[in-house]
C-alpha positions as CSV (number, residue, x, y, z in Angstrom):
1,M,-22.7,15.8,20.4
2,P,-21.7,18.0,23.4
3,D,-24.4,20.4,24.6
4,V,-23.1,23.9,24.4
5,P,-19.7,23.4,26.1
6,Y,-18.7,27.1,25.5
7,L,-19.8,30.5,26.6
8,A,-18.7,33.2,24.2
9,A,-20.0,36.2,26.1
10,P,-18.4,37.8,29.1
11,Q,-19.6,36.3,32.4
12,S,-19.7,37.3,36.0
13,N,-18.4,34.8,38.6
14,V,-16.0,33.2,36.1
15,I,-13.8,30.6,37.9
16,P,-10.1,30.7,36.9
17,L,-8.4,27.6,35.7
18,I,-4.7,27.5,36.6
19,A,-2.4,25.0,34.9
20,I,0.5,23.8,37.1
21,T,3.3,21.3,36.7
22,P,5.5,20.0,39.5
23,D,8.3,22.3,38.3
24,T,6.0,25.4,38.5
25,L,4.1,24.4,41.6
26,E,5.8,26.7,44.1
27,E,6.0,29.6,41.7
28,R,2.2,29.4,41.0
29,L,1.3,28.9,44.6
30,G,3.3,32.0,45.4
31,E,1.1,34.0,43.1
32,L,-2.1,32.9,45.0
33,P,-3.6,34.5,48.1
34,E,-2.1,32.9,51.2
35,E,-5.3,31.1,52.1
36,A,-5.6,29.5,48.6
37,A,-1.9,28.4,48.6
38,R,-2.3,26.9,52.1
39,W,-5.4,25.0,51.0
40,A,-3.6,23.6,47.9
41,R,-0.6,22.5,50.0
42,N,-2.8,20.9,52.7
43,S,-4.8,19.1,50.0
44,G,-1.6,17.4,48.9
45,F,-1.8,18.9,45.4
46,T,1.5,18.4,43.5
47,G,0.8,19.5,40.0
48,E,1.2,16.0,38.6
49,A,-0.6,15.5,35.3
50,G,-4.3,14.5,35.8
51,T,-4.5,15.9,39.3
52,L,-7.0,18.5,40.4
53,C,-7.5,20.9,43.3
54,L,-10.7,22.8,43.9
55,V,-9.9,25.9,45.9
56,P,-12.8,27.4,47.9
57,G,-13.4,31.1,48.6
58,G,-14.1,32.7,51.9
59,A,-17.9,32.0,51.6
60,G,-17.4,28.4,50.7
61,E,-17.9,29.0,46.9
62,L,-15.5,27.5,44.3
63,D,-12.9,30.3,43.9
64,R,-10.4,28.7,41.5
65,V,-9.2,25.4,40.1
66,L,-5.6,24.2,40.0
67,F,-4.9,21.3,37.6
68,G,-1.9,19.3,36.7
69,D,-0.8,20.2,33.1
70,A,0.3,17.1,31.1
71,G,2.4,19.4,29.0
72,D,1.6,17.6,25.7
73,G,0.3,20.7,23.8
74,P,-2.8,22.8,24.0
75,L,-5.3,20.3,22.5
76,W,-5.6,17.9,25.4
77,R,-4.6,20.3,28.2
78,L,-8.2,20.9,29.3
79,A,-9.8,17.7,27.9
80,G,-10.1,15.9,31.2
81,L,-11.8,18.8,33.1
82,P,-15.4,19.1,31.8
83,S,-16.4,15.7,33.1
84,V,-15.0,16.3,36.6
85,L,-15.7,19.9,37.3
86,P,-19.0,21.1,38.9
87,A,-21.4,23.3,37.0
88,G,-20.0,26.7,36.4
89,A,-18.3,29.1,34.0
90,Y,-14.5,28.6,33.7
91,R,-11.7,30.4,32.0
92,L,-8.1,29.4,31.6
93,Q,-5.4,31.8,32.7
94,Q,-2.9,31.6,29.8
95,D,-1.0,33.8,27.4
96,G,-1.3,31.8,24.2
97,G,-2.5,33.3,20.9
98,H,-5.6,32.6,18.9
99,E,-4.6,29.3,17.5
100,D,-3.7,27.9,20.9
101,A,-7.0,29.1,22.3
102,V,-8.9,27.3,19.6
103,Q,-7.0,24.1,20.3
104,L,-7.7,24.5,24.1
105,A,-11.4,25.1,23.4
106,L,-11.6,22.1,21.0
107,G,-10.0,19.8,23.6
108,W,-12.5,21.0,26.2
109,G,-15.4,20.3,23.8
110,L,-14.0,16.8,23.0
111,G,-13.8,16.1,26.7
112,A,-17.5,17.0,27.0
113,Y,-18.5,14.5,24.2
114,R,-20.8,11.7,25.1
115,F,-22.4,9.2,22.7
116,D,-25.9,9.1,24.0
117,R,-28.0,7.6,21.2
118,Y,-28.8,4.5,23.2
119,R,-28.5,5.5,26.8
120,K,-28.8,8.7,28.8
121,N,-25.5,10.1,30.0
122,R,-24.8,12.6,32.8
123,N,-25.1,16.2,31.5
124,I,-21.8,18.1,31.4
125,E,-22.6,21.5,33.0
126,A,-19.1,23.0,33.1
127,R,-18.7,25.7,30.5
128,L,-15.5,27.2,29.1
129,V,-15.6,31.0,28.6
130,V,-13.9,31.9,25.3
131,D,-13.7,34.9,23.0
132,E,-16.4,34.8,20.2
133,S,-13.8,34.2,17.4
134,V,-12.4,31.3,19.3
135,E,-15.8,29.9,20.0
136,Q,-16.8,29.9,16.3
137,A,-13.5,28.3,15.1
138,A,-13.5,25.7,17.9
139,R,-17.2,24.8,17.5
140,A,-16.8,24.1,13.8
141,L,-13.9,21.7,14.4
142,L,-15.7,20.1,17.4
143,D,-19.0,19.6,15.5
144,A,-17.2,17.9,12.6
145,Q,-15.1,15.7,14.9
146,C,-18.2,14.7,16.9
147,L,-20.0,13.9,13.7
148,V,-17.3,11.4,12.8
149,R,-17.5,9.9,16.3
150,D,-21.2,9.6,16.2
151,L,-21.2,8.0,12.7
152,V,-18.6,5.4,13.7
153,N,-20.1,4.6,17.1
154,T,-23.5,3.9,15.6
155,P,-24.1,0.1,15.1
156,T,-24.5,-1.2,11.6
157,E,-28.2,-2.0,12.2
158,D,-28.7,1.8,12.3
159,M,-25.8,2.8,10.0
160,G,-26.1,0.8,6.9
161,P,-25.5,2.0,3.3
162,V,-28.7,4.0,3.3
163,Q,-28.1,5.8,6.6
164,L,-24.5,6.5,5.8
165,T,-25.4,8.1,2.5
166,D,-28.3,9.9,4.3
167,A,-25.6,11.5,6.5
168,L,-23.9,12.9,3.3
169,Q,-27.3,14.2,2.1
170,T,-27.8,16.0,5.5
171,E,-24.5,17.9,4.9
172,A,-25.5,18.7,1.4
173,D,-28.8,20.1,2.5
174,R,-27.1,22.3,5.1
175,F,-24.8,23.9,2.5
176,D,-26.7,23.8,-0.7
177,G,-24.9,20.9,-2.2
178,E,-26.3,18.2,-4.5
179,V,-26.2,14.4,-3.9
180,T,-26.7,11.7,-6.4
181,V,-27.0,8.0,-5.4
182,I,-26.4,5.0,-7.6
183,E,-27.8,1.8,-5.9
184,G,-27.8,-2.0,-6.6
185,E,-27.8,-3.2,-10.2
186,A,-27.5,0.4,-11.4
187,L,-23.9,0.3,-10.3
188,L,-23.2,-2.2,-13.1
189,D,-25.1,0.0,-15.6
190,E,-23.0,3.0,-14.6
191,N,-19.7,1.0,-14.6
192,Y,-18.9,0.6,-10.9
193,P,-18.5,-3.2,-11.0
194,A,-16.0,-3.6,-8.1
195,I,-18.3,-1.7,-5.7
196,H,-21.2,-3.9,-6.8
197,T,-19.2,-7.1,-6.4
198,V,-18.2,-6.4,-2.8
199,G,-21.7,-5.4,-1.7
200,R,-24.0,-7.7,-3.8
201,A,-24.3,-10.4,-1.1
202,A,-25.8,-8.1,1.5
203,E,-29.6,-7.8,2.0
204,R,-29.1,-4.0,1.9
205,P,-27.8,-3.3,-1.6
206,P,-24.6,-1.4,-2.3
207,R,-24.6,2.3,-3.0
208,L,-22.4,5.0,-4.3
209,A,-23.3,8.5,-3.1
210,V,-21.7,11.6,-4.6
211,L,-21.9,15.1,-3.2
212,E,-21.1,18.1,-5.4
213,W,-20.7,21.6,-4.0
214,G,-19.1,24.9,-5.0
215,D,-18.2,27.0,-8.0
216,R,-17.8,24.9,-11.1
217,E,-14.9,27.1,-12.2
218,A,-13.0,26.5,-8.9
219,P,-10.3,23.9,-8.5
220,L,-11.8,20.4,-8.2
221,V,-11.0,18.7,-4.9
222,V,-12.2,15.1,-4.6
223,L,-12.7,13.4,-1.2
224,I,-13.3,9.6,-1.1
225,G,-14.2,7.6,1.9
226,K,-14.4,3.9,2.4
227,G,-17.9,3.1,3.5
228,V,-17.9,-0.6,4.4
229,C,-20.7,-0.5,6.9
230,F,-19.9,-3.9,8.2
231,D,-17.1,-6.3,7.2
232,T,-17.5,-10.0,7.9
233,G,-14.5,-10.6,5.8
234,G,-16.7,-12.2,3.2
235,L,-16.0,-15.9,2.5
236,N,-12.6,-15.4,4.0
237,L,-14.6,-15.0,7.2
238,K,-13.0,-13.0,10.0
239,P,-12.8,-14.6,13.5
240,G,-15.2,-13.3,16.0
241,G,-12.7,-11.1,17.8
242,S,-11.6,-9.4,14.6
243,M,-15.3,-8.9,13.5
244,A,-16.4,-7.3,16.8
245,L,-15.5,-3.7,15.8
246,M,-16.3,-3.9,12.2
247,K,-19.2,-1.4,12.5
248,K,-16.3,1.1,12.3
249,D,-15.2,0.0,8.8
250,M,-17.1,2.9,7.4
251,G,-14.7,5.2,9.3
252,G,-13.1,6.5,6.1
253,A,-16.5,7.6,4.9
254,A,-17.2,9.3,8.2
255,H,-13.9,11.3,7.8
256,A,-14.8,12.4,4.3
257,I,-18.3,13.5,5.4
258,G,-16.9,15.4,8.4
259,L,-14.2,17.0,6.3
260,A,-16.8,18.0,3.7
261,R,-18.7,19.8,6.4
262,L,-15.6,21.8,7.4
263,V,-14.8,22.7,3.8
264,M,-18.3,23.8,3.0
265,Q,-18.8,25.6,6.3
266,A,-15.6,27.5,5.8
267,G,-16.6,28.3,2.2
268,L,-13.2,27.3,0.8
269,P,-12.9,28.4,-2.9
270,V,-13.0,24.9,-4.3
271,R,-15.3,22.7,-6.3
272,L,-15.9,19.8,-3.9
273,R,-16.8,16.3,-4.9
274,V,-17.3,13.7,-2.2
275,M,-17.6,10.1,-3.1
276,I,-18.9,7.5,-0.6
277,P,-19.1,3.8,-1.8
278,A,-21.3,2.3,0.9
279,V,-21.5,-1.5,1.1
280,E,-21.7,-4.4,3.5
281,N,-19.2,-7.2,2.9
282,A,-21.5,-10.1,3.7
283,V,-21.7,-13.9,3.3
284,A,-24.3,-15.4,1.1
285,G,-24.7,-17.7,-1.9
286,N,-23.9,-14.9,-4.3
287,A,-20.9,-13.5,-2.4
288,Y,-17.7,-13.1,-4.5
289,R,-15.1,-15.8,-3.9
290,P,-11.4,-16.2,-3.3
291,G,-9.9,-16.9,-6.8
292,D,-12.6,-15.0,-8.7
293,V,-11.4,-12.4,-11.2
294,I,-13.5,-9.2,-11.1
295,A,-13.8,-6.2,-13.3
296,T,-13.1,-2.6,-12.3
297,R,-14.1,0.8,-13.8
298,L,-10.6,1.4,-15.1
299,G,-10.7,-1.9,-17.0
300,K,-8.0,-3.6,-14.9
301,S,-8.9,-7.1,-13.9
302,V,-8.4,-8.1,-10.3
303,E,-7.9,-11.6,-8.9
304,I,-9.4,-12.0,-5.5
305,G,-6.7,-13.3,-3.2
306,N,-8.7,-12.5,-0.2
307,T,-12.3,-11.3,0.2
308,D,-11.4,-9.6,3.4
309,A,-9.3,-7.1,1.3
310,E,-12.5,-5.5,0.1
311,G,-12.0,-1.8,1.0
312,R,-9.4,-1.3,-1.8
313,L,-12.0,-2.7,-4.2
314,V,-14.7,-0.2,-3.5
315,L,-12.1,2.6,-3.5
316,C,-10.6,1.7,-6.8
317,D,-13.8,2.3,-8.7
318,A,-14.2,5.7,-7.0
319,L,-10.6,6.6,-7.6
320,A,-10.8,5.7,-11.3
321,E,-14.0,7.9,-11.7
322,A,-12.3,10.8,-9.9
323,M,-9.3,10.7,-12.2
324,E,-11.5,11.0,-15.2
325,R,-12.4,14.5,-14.1
326,K,-8.8,15.8,-14.1
327,P,-9.1,17.1,-10.5
328,D,-6.7,19.4,-8.8
329,L,-6.4,17.1,-5.8
330,V,-7.7,13.7,-4.6
331,I,-7.6,12.5,-1.0
332,D,-9.1,9.2,0.2
333,F,-9.7,8.0,3.8
334,A,-10.0,4.4,4.7
335,T,-9.9,2.0,7.6
336,L,-7.9,-0.1,5.2
337,T,-5.3,-2.3,6.9
338,G,-4.5,-3.8,10.3
339,A,-0.9,-3.6,9.1
340,A,-1.0,0.1,9.5
341,R,-1.9,-0.3,13.2
342,V,0.9,-2.8,13.7
343,A,3.3,-0.4,12.2
344,L,2.2,2.9,13.8
345,G,-0.3,2.0,16.5
346,P,-3.9,3.4,16.9
347,D,-3.1,7.1,17.1
348,L,-0.9,7.7,14.1
349,P,-2.4,7.2,10.6
350,P,0.0,6.6,7.8
351,V,-0.3,8.8,4.7
352,F,0.8,7.7,1.3
353,S,1.1,10.2,-1.6
354,N,2.4,10.4,-5.2
355,D,3.1,14.2,-4.6
356,R,5.9,15.3,-2.4
357,S,4.5,18.8,-1.9
358,L,1.1,17.5,-0.9
359,V,2.4,15.0,1.7
360,Q,4.7,17.6,3.2
361,D,1.7,20.0,3.5
362,L,-0.3,17.3,5.2
363,L,2.4,16.4,7.7
364,H,3.1,20.1,8.6
365,A,-0.6,20.8,9.0
366,G,-1.1,17.8,11.2
367,D,1.8,18.8,13.5
368,D,0.4,22.3,13.8
369,V,-3.1,21.2,14.8
370,Q,-2.1,18.2,16.9
371,D,-3.6,15.7,14.5
372,P,-0.4,13.9,13.4
373,L,0.2,11.8,10.3
374,W,3.2,9.8,9.3
375,Q,4.4,9.2,5.8
376,L,5.0,5.6,4.6
377,P,6.5,4.9,1.2
378,L,4.9,3.8,-2.0
379,H,7.8,1.4,-2.5
380,K,7.3,0.3,-6.1
381,P,9.2,-3.0,-5.9
382,Y,6.6,-4.3,-3.5
383,L,4.1,-4.3,-6.4
384,E,5.6,-7.7,-7.2
385,M,3.7,-9.0,-4.1
386,L,0.4,-8.1,-5.9
387,K,1.3,-10.0,-9.1
388,S,-1.4,-12.3,-10.5
389,E,-0.9,-15.1,-13.0
390,I,-4.4,-14.8,-14.5
391,A,-5.3,-11.1,-14.0
392,D,-3.8,-7.7,-14.1
393,I,-3.3,-7.5,-10.3
394,N,-4.2,-9.4,-7.1
395,N,-6.1,-7.6,-4.3
396,A,-4.0,-9.2,-1.6
397,G,-0.2,-9.2,-1.2
398,K,1.6,-12.5,-1.0
399,G,3.6,-13.3,2.1
400,G,1.9,-10.9,4.5
401,F,4.7,-8.4,4.4
402,A,4.1,-4.6,4.2
403,G,0.4,-4.9,4.2
404,A,-0.3,-1.1,4.4
405,I,2.2,-0.4,1.6
406,T,0.8,-3.0,-0.7
407,A,-2.7,-1.8,-0.1
408,A,-1.7,1.7,-1.0
409,L,0.2,0.5,-4.1
410,F,-3.0,-1.3,-5.2
411,L,-4.9,2.0,-5.0
412,Q,-2.1,3.8,-6.8
413,E,-2.7,1.6,-9.8
414,F,-6.0,3.4,-10.3
415,V,-4.6,6.9,-9.9
416,S,-3.3,9.1,-12.7
417,P,0.4,10.0,-12.0
418,D,-0.1,13.6,-12.8
419,V,-3.0,14.1,-10.3
420,P,-1.8,14.9,-6.7
421,W,-3.3,12.1,-4.5
422,A,-3.0,11.1,-0.9
423,H,-4.3,8.0,0.9
424,I,-4.8,8.1,4.6
425,D,-5.1,4.7,6.3
426,T,-6.9,5.8,9.5
427,F,-8.0,3.6,12.4
428,A,-11.0,5.8,13.3
429,W,-11.1,4.3,16.8
430,V,-9.8,4.8,20.3
431,P,-9.2,1.5,22.0
432,T,-8.1,2.8,25.4
433,A,-9.8,5.8,27.1
434,R,-7.8,9.0,27.8
435,A,-8.8,12.5,28.6
436,G,-11.0,13.8,25.8
437,R,-10.7,10.5,24.0
438,P,-13.3,8.0,25.1
439,V,-13.3,4.4,23.8
440,G,-15.0,4.5,20.5
441,G,-15.0,6.3,17.1
442,E,-12.5,9.0,16.4
443,A,-11.4,11.4,13.7
444,L,-7.7,10.8,13.0
445,G,-6.3,12.8,10.1
446,M,-9.4,14.8,9.3
447,R,-8.4,18.1,11.0
448,A,-4.9,17.8,9.5
449,T,-6.4,17.5,6.1
450,F,-8.7,20.4,6.6
451,E,-5.9,22.6,7.8
452,C,-3.9,21.5,4.7
453,L,-6.8,22.4,2.4
454,R,-7.4,25.7,4.2
455,R,-3.8,26.7,3.5
456,R,-3.8,25.5,-0.1
457,Y,-7.0,27.2,-1.0
458,P,-7.1,30.4,1.1
459,I,-10.2,32.5,1.3
460,N,-9.5,35.9,-0.3
């Protein structure tokens, strides 16, 4: 995680940051002292996005920084600066309100992120001076997003089912929550047969970890995260290129854990229940097979059309258990389908929901905090693609069409129609580096969901 990227106290010798676009270049230069404007012009600074001009003072000190503003909202405006600026205290000259200031500070912190578990990275010594209220809000969001990044970036050898559920326990310990863990054959005894089936072939046994927190009289909010710590594809073995990033297949669980931290830290007036089915989809003599029919907690039988469609199997048991408790709201996160990436690319997670109000709240919240989601339909006629001749449903759609939709329709079969539910098919990964977004794990949809919950369950 970034090492103290903010300074909340007033500072002397604060270096101004001045955002400039090509259209505002002359106006902004006209506001500077003549020597500074001349330096910027002679340096060839044009205000193009991603460009930078370090302007010295009369004694050779760094006096101010001009930078090209990409103009894509406050979140990423400062994200490229921490890694290129020299040590010092900086403050943006801008007139935005509190929420914009939080987004600016969050982007700065994300730009300071480095995953340094396995190698030492250069320290980021540029600090952003912000007001105390901004620092507190930005730090909470930053820490949660960096937690997701760290969990997803950690290789499976060090992030198996035990370590993943330990991460949930860590959050419970911080906020006085309680975690219970069901492992191995006990999953069968407790009626989670699909979770057990997917994970039984791995050397490290499957687990279901459940965190409970909050007032028992408060509305019950259930968060579920797909925790497939590595996905070989099972007997429908993935090719090497597709398997290379499968350490990230627990990204849904990472999102649920990060979101749980935000909810508990904010003290939202809810009763929180977080469910993490943590497994490895491995290959061994006891692995489940294509053509098998497996049991689920709800009692529906599932024909296995493809062992690489395992995420929906571990989620369906958790969803069924959640519905038994008559919750106020259920949201699941999962790195579920490549089809979602084909449809919407790596940055834009699709959201599916059985509740119009919930999905609109999620979409609006995502737009407001620059964590966008896009609704895809639960198009009921496509259930025909999941038809089985020998079981209640098949886990893989026939024909390869609408893969993200058929996966969501499969999950909906385990959801009570009167319980508001949303499914977010997140990628949890950045494939191409940009400012503030290094290649690696990423939280996509988590902040949108927290903002939605914050508005639905306001603190009195």
